[in-house]
N, CA, C and O atoms as a printed pandas DataFrame, in Angstrom:
     atom_number atom_name residue_name chain_id  residue_number  x_coord  y_coord  z_coord
0              1         N          MET        A               1    0.829   -1.166    0.000
1              2        CA          MET        A               1    0.000    0.000    0.000
2              3         C          MET        A               1    0.879    1.238    0.000
3              4         O          MET        A               1    1.899    1.284    0.688
4              5         N          LEU        A               2    0.484    2.236   -0.770
5              6        CA          LEU        A               2    1.238    3.488   -0.831
6              7         C          LEU        A               2    0.770    4.427    0.270
7              8         O          LEU        A               2   -0.429    4.570    0.512
8              9         N          ARG        A               3    1.715    5.059    0.928
9             10        CA          ARG        A               3    1.426    6.054    1.968
10            11         C          ARG        A               3    2.130    7.351    1.617
11            12         O          ARG        A               3    3.317    7.358    1.289
12            13         N          LEU        A               4    1.383    8.458    1.688
13            14        CA          LEU        A               4    1.982    9.770    1.452
14            15         C          LEU        A               4    2.920   10.093    2.596
15            16         O          LEU        A               4    2.523   10.043    3.761
16            17         N          VAL        A               5    4.175   10.429    2.272
17            18        CA          VAL        A               5    5.195   10.706    3.269
18            19         C          VAL        A               5    5.495   12.197    3.343
19            20         O          VAL        A               5    5.710   12.744    4.425
20            21         N          GLU        A               6    5.508   12.848    2.184
21            22        CA          GLU        A               6    5.931   14.245    2.134
22            23         C          GLU        A               6    5.298   14.913    0.918
23            24         O          GLU        A               6    5.096   14.279   -0.118
24            25         N          ARG        A               7    4.990   16.190    1.057
25            26        CA          ARG        A               7    4.495   17.005   -0.052
26            27         C          ARG        A               7    5.410   18.221   -0.151
27            28         O          ARG        A               7    5.591   18.952    0.823
28            29         N          LEU        A               8    5.979   18.428   -1.320
29            30        CA          LEU        A               8    6.978   19.473   -1.516
30            31         C          LEU        A               8    6.524   20.498   -2.549
31            32         O          LEU        A               8    5.926   20.149   -3.567
32            33         N          PHE        A               9    6.813   21.749   -2.275
33            34        CA          PHE        A               9    6.559   22.848   -3.202
34            35         C          PHE        A               9    7.807   23.710   -3.209
35            36         O          PHE        A               9    8.398   23.945   -2.155
36            37         N          GLY        A              10    8.215   24.178   -4.359
37            38        CA          GLY        A              10    9.379   25.042   -4.400
38            39         C          GLY        A              10    9.737   25.435   -5.815
39            40         O          GLY        A              10    8.972   25.239   -6.759
40            41         N          GLU        A              11   10.933   25.999   -5.927
41            42        CA          GLU        A              11   11.450   26.402   -7.226
42            43         C          GLU        A              11   12.826   25.794   -7.406
43            44         O          GLU        A              11   13.608   25.688   -6.461
44            45         N          GLY        A              12   13.105   25.399   -8.635
45            46        CA          GLY        A              12   14.386   24.772   -8.891
46            47         C          GLY        A              12   14.832   24.952  -10.316
47            48         O          GLY        A              12   14.363   25.831  -11.039
48            49         N          GLN        A              13   15.756   24.091  -10.700
49            50        CA          GLN        A              13   16.331   24.110  -12.045
50            51         C          GLN        A              13   16.243   22.699  -12.620
51            52         O          GLN        A              13   16.684   21.735  -11.994
52            53         N          LEU        A              14   15.671   22.588  -13.817
53            54        CA          LEU        A              14   15.597   21.310  -14.505
54            55         C          LEU        A              14   16.755   21.224  -15.490
55            56         O          LEU        A              14   16.898   22.064  -16.378
56            57         N          HIS        A              15   17.577   20.197  -15.317
57            58        CA          HIS        A              15   18.743   20.007  -16.189
58            59         C          HIS        A              15   18.416   18.969  -17.259
59            60         O          HIS        A              15   18.051   17.831  -16.964
60            61         N          ASP        A              16   18.559   19.394  -18.490
61            62        CA          ASP        A              16   18.280   18.581  -19.665
62            63         C          ASP        A              16   19.599   17.980  -20.148
63            64         O          ASP        A              16   20.546   18.728  -20.392
64            65         N          PRO        A              17   19.696   16.657  -20.293
65            66        CA          PRO        A              17   20.958   16.061  -20.740
66            67         C          PRO        A              17   21.355   16.495  -22.150
67            68         O          PRO        A              17   22.523   16.382  -22.524
68            69         N          LYS        A              18   20.398   16.989  -22.934
69            70        CA          LYS        A              18   20.718   17.440  -24.289
70            71         C          LYS        A              18   21.056   18.931  -24.345
71            72         O          LYS        A              18   21.455   19.440  -25.392
72            73         N          ALA        A              19   20.894   19.628  -23.219
73            74        CA          ALA        A              19   21.237   21.053  -23.136
74            75         C          ALA        A              19   21.800   21.342  -21.748
75            76         O          ALA        A              19   21.212   22.118  -20.994
76            77         N          PRO        A              20   22.940   20.724  -21.399
77            78        CA          PRO        A              20   23.458   20.815  -20.030
78            79         C          PRO        A              20   23.833   22.226  -19.581
79            80         O          PRO        A              20   23.883   22.501  -18.383
80            81         N          ASP        A              21   24.095   23.119  -20.532
81            82        CA          ASP        A              21   24.488   24.478  -20.168
82            83         C          ASP        A              21   23.299   25.439  -20.049
83            84         O          ASP        A              21   23.489   26.626  -19.784
84            85         N          ARG        A              22   22.060   24.927  -20.245
85            86        CA          ARG        A              22   20.876   25.790  -20.176
86            87         C          ARG        A              22   19.793   25.170  -19.288
87            88         O          ARG        A              22   18.802   24.657  -19.808
88            89         N          PRO        A              23   19.958   25.204  -17.953
89            90        CA          PRO        A              23   18.908   24.661  -17.082
90            91         C          PRO        A              23   17.622   25.488  -17.205
91            92         O          PRO        A              23   17.661   26.702  -17.402
92            93         N          LEU        A              24   16.507   24.809  -17.086
93            94        CA          LEU        A              24   15.190   25.446  -17.171
94            95         C          LEU        A              24   14.691   25.783  -15.773
95            96         O          LEU        A              24   14.474   24.875  -14.970
96            97         N          PRO        A              25   14.502   27.067  -15.456
97            98        CA          PRO        A              25   13.897   27.406  -14.160
98            99         C          PRO        A              25   12.468   26.857  -14.122
99           100         O          PRO        A              25   11.700   27.049  -15.065
100          101         N          ALA        A              26   12.120   26.180  -13.041
101          102        CA          ALA        A              26   10.793   25.581  -12.935
102          103         C          ALA        A              26   10.368   25.488  -11.477
103          104         O          ALA        A              26   11.154   25.107  -10.609
104          105         N          ALA        A              27    9.129   25.836  -11.224
105          106        CA          ALA        A              27    8.545   25.562   -9.920
106          107         C          ALA        A              27    8.103   24.100   -9.936
107          108         O          ALA        A              27    7.923   23.512  -11.003
108          109         N          TYR        A              28    7.931   23.523   -8.759
109          110        CA          TYR        A              28    7.519   22.123   -8.700
110          111         C          TYR        A              28    6.537   21.897   -7.548
111          112         O          TYR        A              28    6.552   22.592   -6.533
112          113         N          GLU        A              29    5.702   20.913   -7.752
113          114        CA          GLU        A              29    4.803   20.375   -6.730
114          115         C          GLU        A              29    5.019   18.876   -6.764
115          116         O          GLU        A              29    4.762   18.236   -7.784
116          117         N          ILE        A              30    5.487   18.308   -5.668
117          118        CA          ILE        A              30    5.873   16.894   -5.652
118          119         C          ILE        A              30    5.241   16.186   -4.460
119          120         O          ILE        A              30    5.253   16.699   -3.341
120          121         N          ASP        A              31    4.689   15.003   -4.712
121          122        CA          ASP        A              31    4.188   14.121   -3.658
122          123         C          ASP        A              31    5.132   12.928   -3.555
123          124         O          ASP        A              31    5.493   12.317   -4.561
124          125         N          VAL        A              32    5.521   12.607   -2.332
125          126        CA          VAL        A              32    6.448   11.497   -2.078
126          127         C          VAL        A              32    5.671   10.400   -1.349
127          128         O          VAL        A              32    5.122   10.626   -0.270
128          129         N          TYR        A              33    5.633    9.220   -1.949
129          130        CA          TYR        A              33    4.938    8.070   -1.371
130          131         C          TYR        A              33    5.946    6.972   -1.062
131          132         O          TYR        A              33    6.994    6.864   -1.698
132          133         N          ARG        A              34    5.600    6.166   -0.071
133          134        CA          ARG        A              34    6.391    4.964    0.233
134          135         C          ARG        A              34    5.462    3.767    0.111
135          136         O          ARG        A              34    4.356    3.769    0.651
136          137         N          ASP        A              35    5.915    2.755   -0.597
137          138        CA          ASP        A              35    5.146    1.521   -0.739
138          139         C          ASP        A              35    5.467    0.624    0.449
139          140         O          ASP        A              35    6.635    0.350    0.726
140          141         N          TRP        A              36    4.446    0.173    1.143
141          142        CA          TRP        A              36    4.623   -0.718    2.294
142          143         C          TRP        A              36    4.041   -2.078    1.971
143          144         O          TRP        A              36    2.964   -2.175    1.381
144          145         N          GLN        A              37    4.747   -3.128    2.354
145          146        CA          GLN        A              37    4.339   -4.512    2.106
146          147         C          GLN        A              37    4.127   -5.228    3.439
147          148         O          GLN        A              37    4.863   -4.998    4.398
148          149         N          MET        A              38    3.131   -6.085    3.492
149          150        CA          MET        A              38    2.906   -6.917    4.670
150          151         C          MET        A              38    3.693   -8.212    4.477
151          152         O          MET        A              38    3.427   -8.979    3.552
152          153         N          GLN        A              39    4.672   -8.449    5.370
153          154        CA          GLN        A              39    5.479   -9.666    5.301
154          155         C          GLN        A              39    5.512  -10.297    6.684
155          156         O          GLN        A              39    6.035   -9.718    7.636
156          157         N          GLU        A              40    4.952  -11.483    6.776
157          158        CA          GLU        A              40    4.911  -12.234    8.028
158          159         C          GLU        A              40    4.299  -11.413    9.164
159          160         O          GLU        A              40    4.785  -11.435   10.295
160          161         N          GLY        A              41    3.225  -10.690    8.841
161          162        CA          GLY        A              41    2.507   -9.933    9.855
162          163         C          GLY        A              41    3.124   -8.587   10.212
163          164         O          GLY        A              41    2.648   -7.905   11.120
164          165         N          THR        A              42    4.169   -8.206    9.510
165          166        CA          THR        A              42    4.846   -6.946    9.795
166          167         C          THR        A              42    4.894   -6.090    8.537
167          168         O          THR        A              42    5.191   -6.593    7.453
168          169         N          LEU        A              43    4.604   -4.800    8.677
169          170        CA          LEU        A              43    4.734   -3.880    7.551
170          171         C          LEU        A              43    6.208   -3.561    7.334
171          172         O          LEU        A              43    6.912   -3.153    8.257
172          173         N          THR        A              44    6.658   -3.752    6.103
173          174        CA          THR        A              44    8.043   -3.431    5.779
174          175         C          THR        A              44    8.061   -2.408    4.637
175          176         O          THR        A              44    7.241   -2.471    3.722
176          177         N          PRO        A              45    9.008   -1.464    4.705
177          178        CA          PRO        A              45    9.051   -0.423    3.674
178          179         C          PRO        A              45    9.537   -0.976    2.345
179          180         O          PRO        A              45   10.404   -1.848    2.286
180          181         N          GLY        A              46    8.953   -0.441    1.285
181          182        CA          GLY        A              46    9.350   -0.835   -0.064
182          183         C          GLY        A              46    9.861    0.351   -0.851
183          184         O          GLY        A              46   10.514    1.236   -0.300
184          185         N          GLU        A              47    9.566    0.370   -2.138
185          186        CA          GLU        A              47   10.054    1.404   -3.048
186          187         C          GLU        A              47    9.431    2.774   -2.768
187          188         O          GLU        A              47    8.346    2.881   -2.196
188          189         N          TRP        A              48   10.142    3.801   -3.184
189          190        CA          TRP        A              48    9.639    5.169   -3.158
190          191         C          TRP        A              48    8.944    5.441   -4.479
191          192         O          TRP        A              48    9.438    5.038   -5.532
192          193         N          VAL        A              49    7.812    6.118   -4.439
193          194        CA          VAL        A              49    7.115    6.587   -5.636
194          195         C          VAL        A              49    6.999    8.094   -5.483
195          196         O          VAL        A              49    6.362    8.589   -4.553
196          197         N          ILE        A              50    7.622    8.817   -6.406
197          198        CA          ILE        A              50    7.658   10.270   -6.334
198          199         C          ILE        A              50    7.064   10.793   -7.628
199          200         O          ILE        A              50    7.533   10.465   -8.718
200          201         N          GLU        A              51    6.019   11.615   -7.497
201          202        CA          GLU        A              51    5.349   12.139   -8.682
202          203         C          GLU        A              51    4.894   13.565   -8.428
203          204         O          GLU        A              51    4.780   14.001   -7.282
204          205         N          GLY        A              52    4.642   14.275   -9.495
205          206        CA          GLY        A              52    4.193   15.645   -9.331
206          207         C          GLY        A              52    4.127   16.383  -10.643
207          208         O          GLY        A              52    3.921   15.794  -11.704
208          209         N          HIS        A              53    4.309   17.706  -10.547
209          210        CA          HIS        A              53    4.224   18.592  -11.709
210          211         C          HIS        A              53    5.323   19.637  -11.668
211          212         O          HIS        A              53    5.738   20.098  -10.604
212          213         N          LEU        A              54    5.777   19.995  -12.852
213          214        CA          LEU        A              54    6.650   21.150  -13.015
214          215         C          LEU        A              54    5.805   22.297  -13.540
215          216         O          LEU        A              54    4.892   22.092  -14.340
216          217         N          LEU        A              55    6.109   23.491  -13.093
217          218        CA          LEU        A              55    5.450   24.689  -13.582
218          219         C          LEU        A              55    6.511   25.531  -14.279
219          220         O          LEU        A              55    7.408   26.084  -13.642
220          221         N          ALA        A              56    6.389   25.616  -15.592
221          222        CA          ALA        A              56    7.351   26.338  -16.424
222          223         C          ALA        A              56    6.607   26.799  -17.671
223          224         O          ALA        A              56    5.449   26.427  -17.863
224          225         N          PRO        A              57    7.240   27.596  -18.518
225          226        CA          PRO        A              57    6.560   28.018  -19.747
226          227         C          PRO        A              57    6.060   26.808  -20.545
227          228         O          PRO        A              57    6.798   25.843  -20.749
228          229         N          PRO        A              58    4.806   26.868  -20.992
229          230        CA          PRO        A              58    4.218   25.723  -21.708
230          231         C          PRO        A              58    5.029   25.255  -22.912
231          232         O          PRO        A              58    5.119   24.052  -23.156
232          233         N          ASP        A              59    5.623   26.179  -23.670
233          234        CA          ASP        A              59    6.401   25.760  -24.839
234          235         C          ASP        A              59    7.657   24.993  -24.430
235          236         O          ASP        A              59    8.078   24.072  -25.130
236          237         N          ALA        A              60    8.255   25.368  -23.302
237          238        CA          ALA        A              60    9.443   24.652  -22.811
238          239         C          ALA        A              60    9.069   23.239  -22.368
239          240         O          ALA        A              60    9.797   22.289  -22.655
240          241         N          LEU        A              61    7.940   23.094  -21.671
241          242        CA          LEU        A              61    7.495   21.765  -21.231
242          243         C          LEU        A              61    7.086   20.901  -22.426
243          244         O          LEU        A              61    7.378   19.705  -22.457
244          245         N          ALA        A              62    6.415   21.501  -23.401
245          246        CA          ALA        A              62    5.983   20.748  -24.582
246          247         C          ALA        A              62    7.181   20.184  -25.338
247          248         O          ALA        A              62    7.087   19.107  -25.927
248          249         N          ALA        A              63    8.292   20.890  -25.329
249          250        CA          ALA        A              63    9.501   20.421  -26.022
250          251         C          ALA        A              63   10.115   19.194  -25.353
251          252         O          ALA        A              63   10.893   18.475  -25.980
252          253         N          LEU        A              64    9.776   18.946  -24.090
253          254        CA          LEU        A              64   10.327   17.802  -23.361
254          255         C          LEU        A              64    9.458   16.553  -23.469
255          256         O          LEU        A              64    9.899   15.452  -23.140
256          257         N          GLU        A              65    8.234   16.726  -23.926
257          258        CA          GLU        A              65    7.258   15.635  -23.968
258          259         C          GLU        A              65    7.723   14.490  -24.865
259          260         O          GLU        A              65    8.185   14.696  -25.987
260          261         N          GLY        A              66    7.586   13.280  -24.333
261          262        CA          GLY        A              66    7.827   12.081  -25.112
262          263         C          GLY        A              66    9.274   11.752  -25.412
263          264         O          GLY        A              66    9.545   10.837  -26.190
264          265         N          ARG        A              67   10.199   12.463  -24.826
265          266        CA          ARG        A              67   11.614   12.203  -25.127
266          267         C          ARG        A              67   12.155   10.975  -24.429
267          268         O          ARG        A              67   13.017   10.292  -24.982
268          269         N          GLY        A              68   11.684   10.670  -23.239
269          270        CA          GLY        A              68   12.172    9.498  -22.512
270          271         C          GLY        A              68   13.535    9.684  -21.882
271          272         O          GLY        A              68   14.113    8.725  -21.371
272          273         N          ASP        A              69   14.063   10.901  -21.905
273          274        CA          ASP        A              69   15.357   11.174  -21.284
274          275         C          ASP        A              69   15.208   11.282  -19.771
275          276         O          ASP        A              69   14.127   11.567  -19.256
276          277         N          ILE        A              70   16.309   11.049  -19.076
277          278        CA          ILE        A              70   16.348   11.259  -17.629
278          279         C          ILE        A              70   16.806   12.685  -17.379
279          280         O          ILE        A              70   17.907   13.074  -17.771
280          281         N          PHE        A              71   15.948   13.464  -16.720
281          282        CA          PHE        A              71   16.249   14.840  -16.365
282          283         C          PHE        A              71   16.623   14.892  -14.886
283          284         O          PHE        A              71   16.254   14.009  -14.112
284          285         N          THR        A              72   17.354   15.925  -14.506
285          286        CA          THR        A              72   17.705   16.122  -13.103
286          287         C          THR        A              72   17.072   17.416  -12.621
287          288         O          THR        A              72   17.257   18.471  -13.227
288          289         N          LEU        A              73   16.322   17.330  -11.527
289          290        CA          LEU        A              73   15.706   18.499  -10.920
290          291         C          LEU        A              73   16.509   18.874   -9.683
291          292         O          LEU        A              73   16.552   18.122   -8.709
292          293         N          ASP        A              74   17.151   20.052   -9.728
293          294        CA          ASP        A              74   17.819   20.607   -8.554
294          295         C          ASP        A              74   16.778   21.430   -7.807
295          296         O          ASP        A              74   16.234   22.397   -8.340
296          297         N          MET        A              75   16.510   21.036   -6.576
297          298        CA          MET        A              75   15.453   21.660   -5.793
298          299         C          MET        A              75   16.023   22.732   -4.874
299          300         O          MET        A              75   17.220   22.745   -4.589
300          301         N          ASP        A              76   15.155   23.633   -4.412
301          302        CA          ASP        A              76   15.623   24.753   -3.591
302          303         C          ASP        A              76   16.012   24.358   -2.172
303          304         O          ASP        A              76   16.504   25.198   -1.419
304          305         N          ASP        A              77   15.805   23.108   -1.790
305          306        CA          ASP        A              77   16.206   22.650   -0.454
306          307         C          ASP        A              77   17.515   21.850   -0.496
307          308         O          ASP        A              77   17.815   21.085    0.420
308          309         N          ALA        A              78   18.286   22.038   -1.568
309          310        CA          ALA        A              78   19.603   21.416   -1.759
310          311         C          ALA        A              78   19.525   19.916   -2.044
311          312         O          ALA        A              78   20.504   19.195   -1.854
312          313         N          ARG        A              79   18.368   19.450   -2.497
313          314        CA          ARG        A              79   18.261   18.057   -2.932
314          315         C          ARG        A              79   18.176   18.020   -4.445
315          316         O          ARG        A              79   17.877   19.020   -5.098
316          317         N          ARG        A              80   18.446   16.842   -4.984
317          318        CA          ARG        A              80   18.409   16.595   -6.420
318          319         C          ARG        A              80   17.594   15.327   -6.641
319          320         O          ARG        A              80   17.633   14.399   -5.833
320          321         N          LEU        A              81   16.856   15.301   -7.746
321          322        CA          LEU        A              81   16.020   14.152   -8.055
322          323         C          LEU        A              81   16.093   13.864   -9.545
323          324         O          LEU        A              81   15.958   14.774  -10.362
324          325         N          GLU        A              82   16.308   12.592   -9.906
325          326        CA          GLU        A              82   16.268   12.183  -11.303
326          327         C          GLU        A              82   14.827   11.841  -11.660
327          328         O          GLU        A              82   14.167   11.069  -10.964
328          329         N          ILE        A              83   14.346   12.434  -12.768
329          330        CA          ILE        A              83   12.937   12.301  -13.126
330          331         C          ILE        A              83   12.763   12.041  -14.621
331          332         O          ILE        A              83   13.667   12.254  -15.429
332          333         N          PHE        A              84   11.569   11.575  -14.948
333          334        CA          PHE        A              84   11.074   11.552  -16.318
334          335         C          PHE        A              84    9.994   12.615  -16.419
335          336         O          PHE        A              84    9.183   12.765  -15.506
336          337         N          VAL        A              85    9.977   13.352  -17.517
337          338        CA          VAL        A              85    8.884   14.280  -17.810
338          339         C          VAL        A              85    7.891   13.491  -18.659
339          340         O          VAL        A              85    8.209   13.084  -19.776
340          341         N          LEU        A              86    6.694   13.278  -18.129
341          342        CA          LEU        A              86    5.741   12.381  -18.775
342          343         C          LEU        A              86    4.960   13.014  -19.916
343          344         O          LEU        A              86    4.609   12.335  -20.881
344          345         N          ASP        A              87    4.684   14.320  -19.811
345          346        CA          ASP        A              87    3.899   14.953  -20.864
346          347         C          ASP        A              87    4.161   16.455  -20.909
347          348         O          ASP        A              87    4.922   16.993  -20.105
348          349         N          GLY        A              88    3.522   17.111  -21.856
349          350        CA          GLY        A              88    3.719   18.532  -22.071
350          351         C          GLY        A              88    3.091   19.426  -21.032
351          352         O          GLY        A              88    3.286   20.641  -21.065
352          353         N          THR        A              89    2.330   18.845  -20.093
353          354        CA          THR        A              89    1.766   19.651  -19.007
354          355         C          THR        A              89    2.704   19.699  -17.808
355          356         O          THR        A              89    2.430   20.397  -16.832
356          357         N          GLY        A              90    3.815   18.958  -17.879
357          358        CA          GLY        A              90    4.806   18.986  -16.814
358          359         C          GLY        A              90    4.676   17.895  -15.773
359          360         O          GLY        A              90    5.305   17.969  -14.718
360          361         N          ARG        A              91    3.853   16.862  -16.057
361          362        CA          ARG        A              91    3.770   15.750  -15.096
362          363         C          ARG        A              91    5.114   15.044  -15.042
363          364         O          ARG        A              91    5.744   14.793  -16.070
364          365         N          ILE        A              92    5.549   14.723  -13.808
365          366        CA          ILE        A              92    6.844   14.064  -13.616
366          367         C          ILE        A              92    6.696   12.853  -12.702
367          368         O          ILE        A              92    5.731   12.731  -11.947
368          369         N          VAL        A              93    7.681   11.963  -12.792
369          370        CA          VAL        A              93    7.783   10.802  -11.914
370          371         C          VAL        A              93    9.270   10.499  -11.746
371          372         O          VAL        A              93   10.071   10.712  -12.657
372          373         N          ASN        A              94    9.622    9.997  -10.560
373          374        CA          ASN        A              94   11.029    9.666  -10.347
374          375         C          ASN        A              94   11.439    8.466  -11.185
375          376         O          ASN        A              94   10.610    7.637  -11.560
376          377         N          VAL        A              95   12.724    8.390  -11.469
377          378        CA          VAL        A              95   13.284    7.226  -12.139
378          379         C          VAL        A              95   13.187    6.071  -11.147
379          380         O          VAL        A              95   13.596    6.201   -9.994
380          381         N          GLU        A              96   12.648    4.950  -11.597
381          382        CA          GLU        A              96   12.416    3.815  -10.700
382          383         C          GLU        A              96   13.684    3.442   -9.940
383          384         O          GLU        A              96   14.764    3.324  -10.518
384          385         N          GLY        A              97   13.525    3.261   -8.633
385          386        CA          GLY        A              97   14.635    2.865   -7.784
386          387         C          GLY        A              97   15.471    4.016   -7.269
387          388         O          GLY        A              97   16.436    3.802   -6.535
388          389         N          THR        A              98   15.112    5.246   -7.647
389          390        CA          THR        A              98   15.882    6.405   -7.182
390          391         C          THR        A              98   15.046    7.238   -6.221
391          392         O          THR        A              98   13.817    7.159   -6.212
392          393         N          THR        A              99   15.726    8.026   -5.425
393          394        CA          THR        A              99   15.081    8.976   -4.537
394          395         C          THR        A              99   15.986   10.203   -4.467
395          396         O          THR        A              99   16.893   10.352   -5.285
396          397         N          PHE        A             100   15.747   11.063   -3.516
397          398        CA          PHE        A             100   16.485   12.317   -3.408
398          399         C          PHE        A             100   17.940   12.074   -2.990
399          400         O          PHE        A             100   18.243   11.163   -2.219
400          401         N          VAL        A             101   18.821   12.914   -3.522
401          402        CA          VAL        A             101   20.208   12.945   -3.078
402          403         C          VAL        A             101   20.561   14.391   -2.771
403          404         O          VAL        A             101   19.995   15.319   -3.347
404          405         N          GLN        A             102   21.502   14.568   -1.857
405          406        CA          GLN        A             102   21.970   15.915   -1.523
406          407         C          GLN        A             102   22.913   16.397   -2.608
407          408         O          GLN        A             102   23.718   15.631   -3.137
408          409         N          ARG        A             103   22.803   17.678   -2.933
409          410        CA          ARG        A             103   23.727   18.268   -3.921
410          411         C          ARG        A             103   25.043   18.573   -3.264
411          412         O          ARG        A             103   25.959   19.073   -3.918
């Protein structure tokens, strides 16, 4: 079962692997979930599921749609997250098996 652990709002920089010298300023809204599994009568923590939205100029987000590249979001709280941009509206999800790292 997924449990909401944290809800984040802020402003950061989205780093595009195809344009490393031009980060995109973007606000973000992110929900952090933890998957919990019942094993032998005990809840044990599983994978992290991190999803949300980027808020940036629509034309900039539309250019990222459908690329399948791994982007890096530098957040204003000194954390970094590897993400996929799912569509032109700025929906994002973490790269499976990854979570936040300190910059």
